[in-house]
C-alpha positions as CSV (number, residue, x, y, z in Angstrom):
1,M,-49.6,29.2,33.8
2,A,-49.3,25.6,33.0
3,G,-50.5,26.3,29.8
4,F,-48.2,29.0,29.3
5,W,-45.0,26.7,30.2
6,G,-46.4,24.2,28.2
7,R,-46.8,26.0,25.2
8,R,-43.3,27.8,25.4
9,R,-41.9,24.0,25.8
10,R,-43.1,22.8,22.5
11,E,-41.5,26.5,20.8
12,D,-38.1,25.9,21.8
13,E,-38.3,22.2,21.2
14,A,-39.4,23.6,17.8
15,L,-36.9,25.9,17.4
16,A,-34.0,23.4,18.0
17,A,-35.4,21.1,15.6
18,Q,-35.0,23.8,13.2
19,D,-31.2,24.8,14.0
20,A,-30.3,20.8,13.9
21,D,-32.0,20.2,10.5
22,L,-29.5,23.9,9.6
23,A,-26.9,21.6,10.9
24,R,-27.3,18.9,9.3
25,R,-27.9,20.8,6.3
26,A,-24.8,23.2,6.3
27,E,-22.5,19.7,6.7
28,Q,-24.6,18.2,4.0
29,S,-24.0,21.5,2.0
30,L,-20.4,21.8,2.3
31,V,-19.9,18.1,1.3
32,A,-21.8,18.8,-1.8
33,A,-20.0,21.7,-2.9
34,D,-16.5,20.1,-2.1
35,E,-17.2,17.1,-4.0
36,R,-19.0,19.5,-6.8
37,I,-15.6,21.3,-7.5
38,R,-13.2,18.1,-7.5
39,T,-15.7,17.0,-10.4
40,T,-15.5,20.5,-12.4
41,S,-12.1,20.7,-12.0
42,D,-11.6,17.0,-14.1
43,E,-14.4,18.4,-16.4
44,L,-12.3,21.1,-16.7
45,A,-9.3,19.5,-17.6
46,F,-10.6,17.6,-20.0
47,A,-12.7,20.0,-21.7
48,Q,-9.2,22.2,-22.0
49,A,-7.3,19.6,-23.7
50,E,-10.5,19.4,-26.5
51,L,-10.6,23.2,-26.7
52,G,-8.1,25.2,-25.2
53,E,-6.9,27.3,-22.2
54,S,-8.8,30.5,-23.9
55,L,-12.1,28.8,-24.2
56,T,-12.4,27.6,-20.7
57,A,-11.5,30.9,-19.1
58,D,-14.6,31.4,-17.5
59,L,-15.1,28.1,-15.9
60,G,-11.9,28.2,-14.8
61,N,-12.3,31.7,-13.1
62,A,-15.4,30.4,-12.1
63,L,-13.4,27.5,-9.6
64,T,-11.2,30.2,-9.0
65,S,-13.6,32.5,-7.0
66,V,-15.2,29.0,-5.2
67,R,-12.5,27.5,-4.2
68,T,-12.2,30.8,-2.2
69,H,-15.4,31.5,-0.7
70,L,-15.4,27.4,-0.1
71,R,-12.7,28.1,2.4
72,E,-14.8,30.5,3.8
73,A,-17.5,28.3,5.0
74,F,-15.0,25.1,5.7
75,Q,-14.0,27.8,8.6
76,L,-17.2,29.0,9.7
77,H,-17.9,25.1,10.1
78,Q,-14.5,24.4,11.9
79,L,-15.9,27.2,14.5
80,N,-18.4,25.3,14.7
81,H,-17.0,22.1,16.2
82,D,-14.1,23.9,17.9
83,E,-12.8,23.7,22.0
84,I,-14.4,27.5,22.0
85,P,-18.5,27.3,23.6
86,D,-21.1,28.7,20.6
87,T,-24.4,30.1,21.5
88,V,-27.2,29.0,19.4
89,E,-27.1,31.9,17.5
90,E,-23.4,32.1,16.4
91,L,-24.6,28.5,15.3
92,R,-27.6,29.2,13.5
93,T,-25.8,32.8,12.3
94,R,-22.7,30.4,10.9
95,N,-24.4,27.4,9.3
96,A,-27.3,29.8,7.5
97,R,-23.8,30.9,5.9
98,I,-22.5,27.7,4.9
99,V,-25.4,26.8,3.0
100,Q,-25.6,30.1,1.2
101,L,-22.2,30.2,0.5
102,C,-22.6,26.7,-1.0
103,E,-25.8,26.9,-2.5
104,W,-23.6,30.1,-4.9
105,A,-20.6,27.9,-5.5
106,E,-23.4,25.4,-7.4
107,N,-24.9,27.4,-8.7
108,L,-22.1,29.5,-10.1
109,L,-20.4,26.5,-11.3
110,D,-23.9,25.0,-12.9
111,E,-24.0,28.0,-15.0
112,K,-20.6,28.1,-15.9
113,T,-20.4,24.3,-17.1
114,G,-23.7,24.9,-19.4
115,E,-21.6,27.5,-21.0
116,L,-19.0,25.3,-21.6
117,A,-21.3,22.3,-22.9
118,E,-22.6,24.1,-25.0
119,T,-19.0,25.6,-26.5
120,V,-18.2,21.8,-26.3
121,A,-20.9,20.8,-28.7
122,K,-20.5,23.9,-30.9
123,V,-17.0,22.7,-31.2
124,R,-17.8,19.3,-31.8
125,R,-20.6,20.0,-34.6
126,A,-18.4,22.3,-36.1
127,P,-17.7,19.9,-39.2
128,E,-21.7,19.9,-39.6
129,I,-22.2,22.9,-39.2
130,I,-19.4,24.1,-41.8
131,A,-21.5,21.3,-44.4
132,Q,-24.2,23.3,-44.2
133,V,-22.8,26.7,-44.2
134,R,-21.4,25.3,-47.7
135,R,-25.4,23.2,-48.4
136,D,-27.1,26.9,-47.7
137,G,-24.4,29.1,-50.1
138,E,-24.6,26.8,-52.9
139,T,-28.3,26.8,-52.8
140,L,-28.7,30.4,-52.6
141,A,-25.9,31.4,-55.0
142,S,-28.2,29.5,-57.5
143,R,-30.6,32.2,-56.4
144,I,-28.9,35.1,-57.5
145,P,-29.2,35.2,-61.3
146,Q,-33.3,34.9,-60.6
147,A,-32.6,38.2,-58.8
148,R,-30.7,40.2,-61.2
149,A,-33.6,39.6,-63.4
150,T,-36.4,40.1,-60.8
151,I,-33.8,43.6,-60.7
152,E,-33.9,44.3,-64.3
153,R,-37.3,43.7,-64.7
154,L,-38.4,46.1,-61.9
155,S,-36.0,48.3,-62.7
156,S,-38.0,49.4,-65.8
157,R,-41.1,50.1,-63.5
158,Y,-40.0,51.2,-60.4
159,A,-37.8,54.5,-60.4
160,E,-34.6,54.8,-58.9
161,T,-35.3,56.0,-55.7
162,A,-38.0,53.1,-55.4
163,M,-35.1,50.8,-56.7
164,R,-32.3,51.9,-54.4
165,R,-33.1,49.5,-51.6
166,I,-32.9,46.5,-53.9
167,A,-30.4,48.0,-57.0
168,S,-27.8,45.8,-55.4
169,S,-28.8,43.0,-53.9
170,G,-27.7,40.5,-56.0
171,D,-24.0,41.6,-56.0
172,E,-24.1,42.3,-52.2
173,A,-25.2,38.4,-52.0
174,E,-23.1,37.2,-54.2
175,Q,-19.7,38.5,-51.8
176,L,-21.6,38.0,-48.6
177,L,-21.6,33.6,-50.1
178,A,-18.2,34.4,-51.2
179,F,-17.2,35.7,-47.8
180,A,-18.6,32.5,-46.0
181,T,-17.3,29.9,-48.5
182,H,-14.0,31.7,-47.3
183,G,-14.6,31.7,-43.7
184,A,-15.8,27.9,-43.6
185,D,-12.0,27.2,-45.3
186,V,-10.8,29.2,-42.3
187,S,-12.7,27.8,-39.4
188,E,-11.1,24.3,-41.4
189,R,-7.8,25.3,-41.2
190,R,-7.9,26.6,-37.5
191,R,-9.6,23.3,-36.3
192,A,-7.4,20.9,-37.8
193,A,-4.3,23.4,-36.2
194,R,-6.3,22.7,-32.7
195,Q,-6.9,26.8,-32.8
196,N,-10.3,26.5,-31.2
197,E,-11.5,29.9,-30.8
198,E,-10.5,31.3,-33.8
199,A,-12.0,28.8,-35.5
200,N,-15.3,28.9,-33.7
201,L,-15.2,32.7,-35.0
202,A,-14.5,32.4,-38.4
203,L,-17.5,29.7,-38.3
204,E,-20.0,32.1,-36.5
205,T,-19.1,35.1,-39.2
206,A,-19.3,32.6,-42.3
207,T,-22.6,30.8,-40.0
208,E,-24.1,34.9,-40.0
209,A,-22.8,36.2,-43.6
210,V,-25.0,33.2,-45.2
211,R,-28.2,34.7,-43.4
212,R,-27.5,38.1,-44.5
213,A,-26.7,36.8,-48.1
214,G,-31.0,35.7,-47.9
215,A,-32.4,37.8,-46.2
216,L,-31.1,39.8,-49.2
217,L,-32.5,37.5,-52.1
218,D,-36.0,37.3,-49.9
219,A,-35.9,41.4,-50.2
220,V,-35.8,41.0,-53.7
221,E,-38.5,39.1,-54.4
222,D,-40.9,40.6,-51.4
223,F,-39.7,44.1,-53.3
224,E,-42.3,43.5,-56.0
225,I,-45.7,42.3,-53.3
226,Q,-44.9,45.3,-51.1
227,A,-44.6,48.5,-54.2
228,L,-47.2,46.4,-55.7
229,R,-49.7,47.0,-51.8
230,A,-48.1,50.4,-52.3
231,E,-49.7,51.2,-55.7
232,S,-53.0,49.9,-54.5
233,T,-52.8,51.9,-51.2
234,L,-51.5,54.9,-53.4
235,A,-54.9,54.8,-55.3
236,D,-57.4,54.5,-52.3
237,V,-55.1,57.4,-51.1
238,V,-55.7,59.5,-54.3
239,A,-59.2,59.0,-54.2
240,D,-59.4,59.7,-50.8
241,S,-57.6,63.2,-51.3
242,R,-59.7,64.4,-53.7
243,G,-63.0,64.0,-51.4
244,D,-61.3,65.4,-49.0
245,I,-60.6,68.7,-51.1
246,A,-64.0,69.0,-52.3
247,A,-65.2,68.9,-48.3
248,A,-63.0,71.7,-48.4
249,R,-64.6,73.9,-50.2
250,N,-67.8,73.8,-47.3
251,A,-65.5,73.4,-44.4
252,P,-64.8,77.3,-43.0
253,Q,-62.5,79.5,-44.9
254,T,-59.1,79.2,-42.9
255,P,-55.5,80.4,-43.6
256,E,-54.9,76.8,-42.6
257,V,-57.3,75.3,-44.4
258,A,-56.5,77.4,-47.5
259,K,-52.9,76.0,-47.4
260,A,-53.5,72.8,-46.5
261,T,-55.6,71.9,-49.4
262,G,-52.8,73.6,-51.8
263,E,-50.2,71.7,-50.7
264,L,-52.4,68.6,-51.1
265,E,-53.9,69.4,-54.7
266,T,-49.5,70.0,-55.3
267,A,-48.7,66.8,-54.3
268,L,-51.9,65.4,-55.8
269,L,-50.1,67.1,-58.9
270,A,-46.8,65.7,-58.0
271,L,-48.1,62.1,-59.0
272,A,-45.9,60.5,-61.9
273,P,-48.4,60.2,-64.8
274,A,-50.0,56.8,-65.5
275,G,-47.2,54.3,-67.5
276,T,-44.0,56.2,-66.5
277,R,-41.3,54.7,-63.4
278,N,-42.7,55.9,-60.2
279,D,-41.8,55.3,-56.8
280,P,-45.0,53.8,-55.1
281,F,-43.4,54.1,-51.8
282,A,-42.2,58.5,-51.6
283,E,-45.5,59.0,-53.1
284,L,-47.7,57.4,-50.9
285,T,-45.7,58.5,-48.1
286,Q,-45.5,62.2,-49.1
287,L,-50.0,62.5,-50.3
288,R,-49.7,60.6,-46.6
289,A,-48.9,63.3,-45.0
290,A,-50.6,66.3,-47.0
291,N,-54.4,64.3,-46.5
292,T,-53.4,64.0,-43.1
293,A,-52.4,67.7,-42.9
294,L,-55.7,68.7,-44.6
295,D,-57.8,66.6,-42.0
296,E,-56.6,68.5,-39.1
297,A,-56.9,71.8,-40.4
298,I,-60.6,71.2,-41.4
299,A,-61.2,69.3,-38.2
300,K,-59.2,72.6,-36.3
301,A,-61.2,75.3,-38.1
302,Q,-64.4,73.2,-38.0
303,Y,-64.7,73.3,-33.9
304,R,-62.9,77.1,-33.7
305,A,-66.3,77.4,-36.1
306,Q,-68.0,76.1,-33.2
307,N,-66.2,77.4,-29.9
308,P,-65.2,81.2,-31.3
309,L,-61.7,82.1,-29.7
310,P,-62.4,84.4,-26.7
311,S,-61.1,88.4,-26.6
312,L,-58.5,89.5,-25.3
313,D,-60.6,91.9,-23.4
314,H,-62.4,88.9,-22.9
315,V,-59.8,87.0,-21.2
316,Q,-58.7,90.0,-19.3
317,H,-61.8,90.9,-18.0
318,A,-61.7,86.5,-16.2
319,L,-58.0,88.2,-14.7
320,D,-59.3,91.1,-13.2
321,D,-62.0,89.4,-11.4
322,A,-59.6,86.7,-10.5
323,D,-56.9,89.1,-9.1
324,R,-59.7,90.6,-7.2
325,Q,-60.9,86.9,-5.7
326,L,-57.0,86.1,-4.9
327,G,-57.1,89.6,-3.5
328,V,-59.7,89.4,-0.8
329,A,-58.6,86.2,0.0
330,R,-55.0,87.1,0.7
331,G,-55.8,89.8,2.8
332,L,-58.2,87.9,4.8
333,I,-55.9,85.1,5.7
334,A,-53.6,87.2,5.9
335,G,-55.2,89.5,8.2
336,H,-56.3,85.9,10.8
337,R,-53.3,84.0,10.0
338,G,-54.0,82.4,14.0
339,W,-57.7,80.8,12.9
340,I,-56.7,79.9,8.7
341,G,-56.1,75.6,8.5
342,A,-54.0,74.5,5.6
343,D,-57.4,73.9,3.2
344,A,-57.6,77.3,2.8
345,R,-53.5,77.4,2.8
346,T,-53.5,75.6,0.1
347,R,-55.8,76.7,-2.5
348,L,-54.6,80.5,-2.2
349,A,-51.0,78.8,-3.3
350,E,-52.5,76.7,-5.6
351,A,-54.3,80.4,-7.2
352,E,-51.1,82.4,-6.6
353,R,-49.1,78.9,-8.9
354,L,-51.5,79.4,-11.6
355,R,-52.0,83.4,-11.5
356,M,-48.3,83.3,-12.6
357,D,-48.6,81.2,-15.6
358,V,-51.6,83.0,-17.1
359,P,-49.5,85.9,-18.9
360,A,-47.3,83.5,-21.0
361,M,-49.9,82.3,-22.4
362,L,-52.5,85.7,-24.1
363,P,-50.4,86.8,-26.8
364,A,-50.6,83.3,-28.8
365,E,-54.7,83.2,-29.9
366,D,-54.0,79.1,-29.5
367,T,-53.8,79.3,-25.8
368,R,-55.6,82.2,-25.2
369,E,-58.9,79.7,-24.9
370,Q,-56.2,77.7,-22.5
371,A,-56.0,81.5,-20.4
372,L,-59.5,81.6,-20.0
373,A,-59.8,78.4,-18.4
374,A,-56.9,78.9,-16.0
375,A,-58.3,82.2,-15.2
376,R,-61.5,81.1,-14.0
377,R,-59.9,78.2,-12.4
378,V,-57.2,80.5,-10.3
379,A,-60.8,82.8,-9.6
380,L,-62.4,79.5,-8.2
381,L,-60.0,78.6,-6.4
382,A,-59.6,81.7,-4.0
383,S,-63.4,81.5,-3.6
384,E,-62.7,78.1,-2.3
385,A,-59.8,79.5,-0.2
386,L,-61.8,82.4,0.8
387,Q,-64.9,80.4,1.8
388,L,-62.8,78.0,3.6
389,A,-60.7,80.8,5.7
390,Q,-63.9,82.3,6.7
391,R,-65.4,79.1,8.2
392,D,-62.4,78.7,9.9
393,I,-62.4,81.8,11.9
394,D,-66.2,81.4,12.4
395,S,-65.3,78.1,14.1
396,S,-62.4,79.5,16.1
397,R,-64.3,82.7,16.8
398,P,-65.1,83.4,20.8
399,Q,-69.1,82.8,20.8
400,N,-69.8,85.5,23.2
401,Q,-68.4,89.2,22.3
402,G,-69.9,91.6,24.8
403,W,-68.0,92.7,28.0
404,G,-71.6,93.1,30.0
405,G,-73.9,90.8,31.7
406,D,-72.8,87.1,30.9
407,G,-69.3,87.9,29.8
408,W,-68.3,89.6,32.7
409,N,-68.7,88.4,36.1
410,G,-69.0,90.7,38.3
411,G,-67.2,91.0,41.6
412,G,-64.8,87.5,41.3
413,G,-63.0,89.5,38.4
414,R,-63.7,86.7,36.3
415,R,-65.1,86.3,32.3
416,S,-67.2,83.8,31.5
417,G,-68.2,82.8,28.2
418,M,-65.9,84.6,26.0
419,G,-63.7,81.6,25.5
420,G,-60.4,82.6,26.7
421,G,-58.4,79.5,26.4
422,D,-59.8,80.5,22.4
423,I,-58.3,84.0,22.3
424,M,-55.0,82.5,23.7
425,G,-54.8,79.8,21.4
426,G,-55.5,82.3,18.8
427,V,-53.0,84.4,19.5
428,L,-50.2,82.0,20.9
429,G,-50.9,79.9,17.6
430,G,-49.5,83.7,15.3
431,L,-52.7,85.8,15.6
432,V,-52.5,89.7,15.0
433,I,-53.6,92.6,16.8
434,G,-56.2,93.5,13.8
435,S,-57.6,90.2,14.3
436,L,-57.8,89.9,18.0
437,L,-59.7,93.3,17.8
438,D,-61.6,92.6,15.1
439,G,-62.9,89.5,16.7
440,I,-64.0,91.0,20.4
441,F,-65.5,94.6,18.5
442,D,-67.1,92.5,15.6
């Protein structure tokens, strides 16, 4: 007993120490949050003077929200120190709430002041960024003549459909660079007028325009390499396609194989003759599609040759067998409902569900195998349901089923050995009269 009370005292002391620590944290957090609001208010005033109201609105809204919630924290702290006695639980709850509010306030101000710091840095670096935009624009502008020459040279080799992706890249890059220069000029003017938000927007659009112009010019240089790779791959696919056409002659001759072979031959004939302008990208796409279709047709034909399609009569026989199995299982379970457990009922329900889906599979050849497999699955489930139902009946049926000798105690008028409680349980469980009679006169 002394050990119990000693342990209880130590637990109370530990809890009191935790409450005291929480109270100290609440006071410290409240002081730190209030000081943080004052410091951030000063930072906001300086930022508004430099950036204006629009770019500092997020931090201003955050400060308003923090001040509102911190008033709640001060009110809770006041309740902890008023003349009304408080329970330990009330003090603990209020202090935890104070800590929570102060932590939220600090995190929100950290987030918003960080975002504002990035904006301030961007505004202060605006002259540097504008100078970089102008330098990048000049560098890219010097690449435009070379890009146009490359486009003209490649146009003599590749078809218009292939060149469409880069044909106007030189002109588009030139327009983008002119727009970037204009954006840089606008940014400088807006900054001089202390319209920092508009200045930032103009600078961002100028920077993006330079980036897109660079991507267009890079695409012109990359196009020739990509086209050469496509031509090399096209030569490999042509050789592979001709081999597939030859192999198709030895494959099982089905309408699908014949059709896919003809389409692949047509795709080969449609290739541009050597020495003429072509579109290697489009030709490669078309030839790959036709080649893949022939491969799939051959694979399907070979599979069907090794696995003949079952006839409708075969499938129908399997369905008839499944229906017979279902009928037997359904009848046994319906006639002995009081003795049938969940396993047998589950097998029967799943078999009936699968059976409903089979008719939709029969007309199409592609689903005939699926229909046969489903019919066999139905028969298997029905058979399992029948076996499980019979097991349940056998385990629940009385062991001694005679009315004379051991079955009935003469004189006393009392049955023995019949399992009378089992019979009553079956009746109460929903056993039908026919099932009871079957059990007695089996």
